N, C-alpha and C positions, 0 to 999 in steps of 0.2 A: 764571776762569768768571764768567759774566754773572749777575747775580741781581738780584732786586727788581722785575721787570717781568712775572712769572707769577702774578697773584694767584690765590687758591683753587685749584681743580683745575689742574693743570700742563697738561693737553691743551688745546690750542687749534687755530685753523686758519688756513689760508691758501688763498685761491682758487688754482685751478690755473694754471700757466704752460703755454704752448702745446705742443701736439704737431702738427707741420707736416702730417704725412701725412693727418690727419682732414679737412683743409680741402677738397682736391680731391675726397674722396670724398662728402662731405655736400653739397658745392656742386652736384656732378652729380647727386645724388639730389633735391636741392631743386628743380633745373631740370625734372626729370622729373615732379615731383608736379602734379597738376592741381587738387587742392583739399585742404583740411585736414580731419582727422578731427575730427568734431564735439566730442569730448572735449578737444581740444587748445587750445580757446579759453577764456581766463578769462571767467568768468561776468560778464555785464553787470549782475547785481544789485550795486547799488552801496551801500557802507557810508556813514554820516555822515561829515561833514567833520571834519577835526582842526584843532587850533590850533597850526599849525606856526609861521607868521611873525607872527601877532598873536593876542591873547586871544580875539577874536571869530571863531568859526569861519566866519561869513559875510564875513569881510574879503576884499577883493578878491584879495589875494596868496594867501590860504588857497584860495580858489575856484581859482586858476590851479593851485596845487601839487596840489589834489585831482584835477583833470582830468588832469594829467600823470602822477601818481605812485600814486594810490590805487585799488585793484583787490581783487576777490575772485577768488582764483585756485583752480581746480580741480587737484588734484595726486594722484598716487599716493604712497604712503609705502613706503620701503624696510624691509629687515628690521632696520634700526636702531631701529625702534619697535615696542612691544608691541601697539599697536591696529592693526597692519596686517592681521591675519588676516581672511580667508584670503589666500594669496599665490600668485603665480605667478612663473616665472623667465622673464624677457624678454632678448632681444637686439635691438640696435638697427643698423639699416643693413647687415643681413645678416652682422653681426659681433656680438661681446659688447658690452655697454654699457662705455663707455671707462673703463679701469682695473679692469675686473672680468671677466677671462678666461673664467670659467665661467658667466657670465650674473649677472644680479643679481635677487634675490627682492624682488618689490614687491607692494603690495596689488593685489587684483583690482578693488576699487571705489575711488571717488574721494572725497577729503576737500576741503572747502572751507576756505580760510585768508584771512582778511582782512589784506591788505597795505597798512598806511598809507603806507609808501614813505619814511619819514624816517630814511633810512641810506644807506650808501655804494653806491647803485645808480643806473643810468640810467632816465630816463623811458621811458613808452611801451614798457614791456616786455610780452611778450617781443620781442626785436629781433634775435636771432641767427639769420641766414639766414632771416628771416621778416618779413612785413609785418603780422602779427597785431596787434601792439601799436599800430602806427601806424594801421591801419585802424579800431581802436576809437574813437580820438580823432577821426577824420574821420567817425565815425557819430553819430547821435542817440542819447541826449541829450547826449553829452560835446562834440560839435562845437559846437553853439550856445551851451553853457554856458561852453567856453574862449573863444569868440569874444567873447562878452559880457564876460568877465572881462578879457581883453586890452584891449578898447576902454575899459573903465572904468578901468583901470590907466593907459593912456595919457592919460587926461583928468584924472587927479589932479594937483593943482598942488603942494602941499607935498612936498619930497623925503623919502624915508624915510632912516633912519640908514645909514651906510656899509656896516656889516657886513651889514645886510639885503640892500642892493642888491648886493653882491658875491656872495652866496650865491644870490639869485634870478637874477642875471645866468648864473651857472654852469647853473642848472636849465633856463632858457629857451633858453640857447645849445645845450644838449644836445638839447632838443626840436627846434630848428631844424634841426640836423644830420641828425636822424633822419628828420624830414620830406623834407629836401633829397635825401637818398639814396635815398628811396622814391618813385619818380615813376611807376612802372608798376603798374597795378591791372587785373587782368583780371575777366572775368565782367560780369554785367548791372549790378552797381553801380560798375564801373570809372570810367566818366566822371564820376560824381557825386563819387567819392572824390578824383579828381584836381582837380575844381574846388574842393572844400573845402581840399584841400592848398594850392592856389594862393591861397586867401583868407586862410589862417593864416600863411604865410610872410612876407608884408610886414608883418603885425601883430607877429609875433615879432621880425623885424629891427628894427622902430622901437622896440620895448620894450627890446632889447638895448641900443640906442644910448642910450636914456633912463636906462637903469641904470648906464651907463658912469661910472667914476671916474676922476679925474686921476691922474696919476702920483704926485703927493704924496699923495693920499688913498689910494692903493693902498699906498704905503710905510707908512701909519699903521695898516693893518689888523693885527689881533692875530697874533702868533706862537702859535697854539693848541696846537702840540705842546709847546712849553715849559711852558704852563699844564697840559696834560694829563700831562705827565711828572711834575709835582708831585703831582697827584690820583692817579695809578696807579703812581708809583715807576718810570717808565720811564728807560732809559739815556739819557745825554747824547750822542746820536747825532751832533750837529752840532759838538761839541767835539773837535778834533783830538787833545786831551790825554787823551781818554776811553778810547783803545784802539780805537775803532771807526774804520773807514776807508771813505769813500765811494768807490766804484771804477766803472770803465767799461771794458769790453773793445771792445764795439761800441756806437755810440750808438743804433742802431735797436732798439727794445724793443716787444714786442707788447703790453705793458700800454698803452703809449702810443698804439699803433695801435688798440687796442680801444676807447680813450676818443676816438677821432677827433682825437687830439693837443690836447685840451682839458684835459688833465692830464699831468703828468709824474711818472713812478715812478722814484725813486732807489734805488740799491742800496748797502747798507752791510754790511760784513763784520767780524767780531772774530776776529783770529787766535787760535789755541790759546795761543801764546807770542808775545811781541814780536819780531818779526822783525829782525835786525841789518841786513839789505839788504833794504828793502822791495820795491824794484824786482824783485829775484831772487825773492822770495816770491810776489809777485803774478803774475810770469810762470809760475812753477811751477804755478799752479793750472789753467792752460790744459791741461795734460797729465797732471796727477794723477788717477788713476782714482777714488780714495777721497777726495774732496775734504774729506769731513767730518773726515779725520784731522788736517787742518791747521787747521780752522774750529771756534771754539767756538760761533759763532752768526752768522746772516744776518738781515738786515732789509730790508723794502721799505716806503718811504715814498711815498705818492701825494699829490700837492698840486695844488691847482686853478690853471689859468691864466685870465686875465681879458682882455677888450678894454677898453683905456682910452679916455679921451675923445677921444684923436686917431686912434682906429681901429687901435691897435696891440695885438698880442697880447704880453702880458707875464707873467712867472712871478709867484707870490705865495707867502707864507708860509702859507697856509691849507691845513692838512693835512687830507686827505680820508679817508685810510685808513693805517694802520700795521699791518704783518704781521711777526712774529718768529718764527724757528725757533732753539731752542737744541739742540745735539747733546750727548748724554749719552754718554760713551764709557767703555769698560773700561780698566784701567791699560794694557794694550798699546796702546790708541788704537782699538780697534773700536767702532763705533757700537753702542750698546745700545738706544737710543730717541731720539725726537725730541720735545721739548716745543714746543708751538705757542701762540701768543698772537696775538689780532686785536683791533684797535680801529677802530671805524667812526665817522664823523661823524654826529651828530644835530644837524640845523639848529636844532630848537627847544631843545635843551639849550645849545648854544653861544649862542644869542640871549638866553635867559633867565637862563643862568648862565656868563657868559664866563670867569670864573675857573676853571671846571672844564675848559677847553680844548675841551668838546663832543664829546669822543671817548668812546664806550661800549665797555666791554670785553665780548667775547663769549666764553662758555666752550665746551668741547668738546661739550656737550649741545646747543647751540643748533641748531634745524634751519635748514637752507639747501638751496637747490636744486642738483641735480646739473648740472654744465656738460654740454653735448652734444658739445663737442670741446675739445682742450686749449687752443685759442686763443678759447675762448668765455668772456668775463669778464661775460657778461650775467646777468640776473635771470630767474628762472622760465622758464628755456629749455625749449622743446618737445623731446621725444625722438622721433627718427625710427626706425620699426620697420618694416623691409622696405619696403613701398610705402605706408605709412601714416605720418601724423604724430600722435603721441600726446601726452599731457599732460606736464607737468614731473614730476620725481621728487624727493621730499624725503628728504634724508640728514641725518646728522650731520656737523658741520664737518669732523671727522677723516676721515670716508669721502671727503668732497670733495677734501681734500688728497691722500690716498693714491690716488685715481683719476689724478692726473697725476705726483706725486712719489714713487710707489712705496709698498710696504708700510711702509718704515721712514721715509717722508717725508724721505729723505735727498739726493735728487737736487737739484743746484744748477744749474738751467738757464743761469744767467749764464754759466757756464764750460763749457757743454756744447754748443758751437756747431760747426758744419762750416764750413771755411774753406779757401781755397786758400793752400798754404803759400807763403812763410813766414808764420806767424801774427803779427798786429800785437801790440804789447805791451799788457798791461793797465795802465791808467792810474788813478793816485790822484787824485781830484778834491778841490778846496777846498770843503768843505760851504758855507761863508759867502758864496761867490760863485754858487751854484746854476747851475753851467755846463750840467748837464743840462737844467734847466728852460729856459734860454735856447735851449738846441738845439731842444727840442720847440717853443717858441714860434715859432722860424723856420720849422719844418716846417709848422706850422699855417698860417702867412701864405703858405705856398707852395701850399696845397691849393686845389682847385676850390671847395669849398663856401665856404671863407672869402673867396675872390676875388668869388664871387656875392654873398655877404653884404655884403661891403664896398660893393658897388655898389647895393645895395638902398636904397630911399629913407631918407634919415636916417643912413645909415651913413657915407657919403662924408664 
């Protein structure tokens, strides 16, 4: 049995893994929408800047981070929270809210939440099947503020420390990708938004290049999971003698796609007992209906990729997020409950206290936004209700997990794939070689957005 990495209350969370059928339904609805419900937009009332990359809130990099990540979000609250009353029961897209077949009780009024953004999220949210988050940064006052901050950052002479540059490149690269894929803006302001987008993309491209590290510098970046493991008593996932196995059935993963292949999500399992024939055991998971009967725990480790000084996408040991599920079973082997644990990167914590590993433990009561669909890994996602687009919905972490993985959070989607027979074998990977990270890096370099970025001024 796995022990030592579920501090405090054992209930933790995992973001949902995808449900394919939701994509076509929501995409078709999105194309039919002509405008957003006014409640769906995060408020443009902006909070003060935070000291994420430097002690001075007015530091150039803090200004950039603020424009990309910090928002005031208007949200409904689910029945997980006492302050929700009065409530209403809503359904989304002419069907129940994902994971809640009877509908989801939520507050009738909206609550405001200040989101600093220093956690494992993408910038410019909400971004799942919407341009709302992107449109905000292309509008005043954020547009002029971000453009000025990027210009100031490009004019800086002394280079910043390696770890700062690696984290900032990941942030601005994400912003570049989001702006790149949002090129159509309708309405009276559409032309102006497109012009602002075209102004920001080259600045972001030049900054990405300026932040790039050499391959030797990337190799010197810290292994923050190992540091966090000491802080939080996490298992030795990357040690093949620990009983954990890194596995792959199919190389394509929706977590990777959801991050535009800028991060790689690696899958680890721990068998209930040590198998004599590992390959036979792994292949048996393809057909086993109750996979938890053979597994003690599963883990997802998401790590950042970077663009090096030669313009090549490379994997790194910078861990962005870690998710664990431990399956507690009865003596006959039936699943009794699932214990959840999640750890998210805080840039500020990693930069100010590197020995901590920079990963923050989240308990089961931490509020988090409900995804709109099973393949939605975004933040503060809008919820579509029939012909309208509504605000995000705040739930507890466990509720977010159950919306995809079922009431007992026991579904293991890695081995729940549809395929043409005969099924390919499940592969055990060597954790030290980061094979999946290298695969995702190749996929990114083949993508249209990266090819265009590569051709931008200063990237070649």
